Phi, psi and omega in degrees: 000323186301318182290330177289316182296322181294333178300319179284322187295340179307322185272003183264009184265106172043069179298135179266161179288122180256357177237084193288329184206165184301322182297321177293321178300322178296319178296321178296320178303316179297321179293321179298314179299321180292317181294324179283342175088146182299327180255018179060030177271082192297317188298337183269354186242336180288142183286162174055034176058025177292148178225162179248136175287320179266058189288347175266314185288323182299310176301321179295323178301315182284328174300319181299329183250019178063030177065016176287147180298145187261337191248039183285336178275126183307321184294333179291317177297320176302312183297318180301310183292325176294319180289327174295322175300315178296328178294323177296324176296338179265015172104356177282168178248153179306323182291344176296337181238014181050049186297320181299317179293321179296317180293323177295321178294321178297316180299318179294325181294332182291345178288344179097355178292127186297317181295323177293323178295320179294319180296317178300317181300316180295314181294326177295318178296318179299316179296320180296317180296317179297319180298312180299314181299312184295324179289324183279313188254344189092157180286326182251142177277114183297333179296334178284344181262332185215115181293339183269006182301127184242012180277129179280144177284153175302142180266123178271115185281342187234151175303121183304322180296319179292317182297316180298317178299318181297318181289321180294327179273349183238259188291336181110168185288322180298327178295324177294315180296321177299325180294326186257352180299149180280123179258085185212129185298322181293321178296318178298321178296323178294319177299316180294321179294321178298318177300318181297312185287330174293324177295321177297320179298321179295334178274002178103004178074217181220162179266157180286153174263125179305130188247025181289333185231133173296128182262128181234155179309142179078358177289157173240118184203141177303332180295338180296324178297319177294325177298317178300315180298318182296315180293321179297323181297331181266002175103003176274084190239028181298327179209160176213147182277152176277154177268007182268154177287141177279190182297329181269009178084004181269133175297116185295337178290343181271355186270125178276081187273178185298320181297319179291325176301318179299319179293320179296317179297322177296318177298315181298317179297317182298326186256022172072028179253162176293122186275072181252357179078357178267129183258098177247206187304310184292319180290320175301316181299319180290318179300322189265007171288137182294158181299330178299328177295317177298318181298314181295323178293322177294321177298319177294320179295322177294323177296315176298324178300323179290336175281325195249332195264007177277135177059042174269139179294164179297329179243130180201164177252128181242127176253118175272098186296315182296322181270357180054045178229147175241137183235136168260114186250133176239179180296340180267001181121195181284118183273326187202146178217151180208166177290155177235154172261116181234157184282164175279180184299324184268353171228061192288148173288132181293148176263122181204169178223130182201173178267134177281121182260329177205165180223134179250126179265143179050053181286156170283157181225120176269124183295121176300149183303320182294319179290322178300314183291317188273333186244312193277319189300317180296324179292319180296320181293325179281330186224094183301337182270003185302314185294314181295316183296330182258016172064033174277146176249133181256129177236147178275184184296341179268002179085009181272140178285131181229157178296144180299327182281000177276355182256138175274091184288346181281345179290155178302318173242097185303140179206000000 
């Protein structure tokens, strides 16, 4: 994260005034109008084949202000770059806002050339518009990923061009970002986790744990020493083994002791694994994923957060479909969590958001026909006691309860 942040911070050092007097500002206005084009055909007028992502809103923004430059106050340029820096901390990339191009334009504008100053102003506005859009709506449209998406987008009550102008002329750009930032503890935790894993990446990440042998508590194996190093790299540092031989001549770092088991269980719980302290295929796979994988998953989670976590009540129920966990979250944090039953990729659990009106405890569950055919029937045929052992009740077409062994499960259509 540090090297990314420093890329933005380069431009945060004592910005000088690049618009020295009103007459120059008028010349810049003329250049802005010229660059945007008489017919607002931006792509044909900007130099060096530069283009604007907000090619509709940016011209409207300048029309609203009579094409006068928007970033003439030094503090506004400072605020813009600081907020772009903050956006990177929230999982965006510098190229999402063309930061390199923006910084080059800023440097060129400091020479005093009017056309360069106008270009910087336009590119700064484009970056500001993209930042606001991405924070409010997300960078990706979820409807393009899932046709069943039922979450409504935030409603913008005011013309964005007018709102941006009002803030730039009044409270400033940071005040606008503060107004639209997500105020949610879970989102903040994701931002903090991303910072942590980016810092780990800067330190070189972690090394893999040899996975030739399943590791179980009380085992002695050289791979345990690598396991200790791997957990410490991710911050599980409650204890560490010594590299010295114990009284019996065994290297203590190789011993899978009780303290290390606790750390492994904590790791397994954090990453949605069965917390049994046994390191088999799934736990090895999770341990040996590179830190970049964790970073990308956090960035994706933050993007989903921008879709889901705006205007969430202090108390809510969150179902982690991928992790098959349900959480009851209050203003004080997670109050309660339990396992969930979620569908597979081809019978996926729907993603939705709604208000809970009632809750049923210990409900009965009727096996859906598709699950019965694809999952249950083969098990019943292999194991006649499966239904009884798992407390299933069998009913006939009239709704009457009948013994499980009264059904010919071997028939194509059991009856």
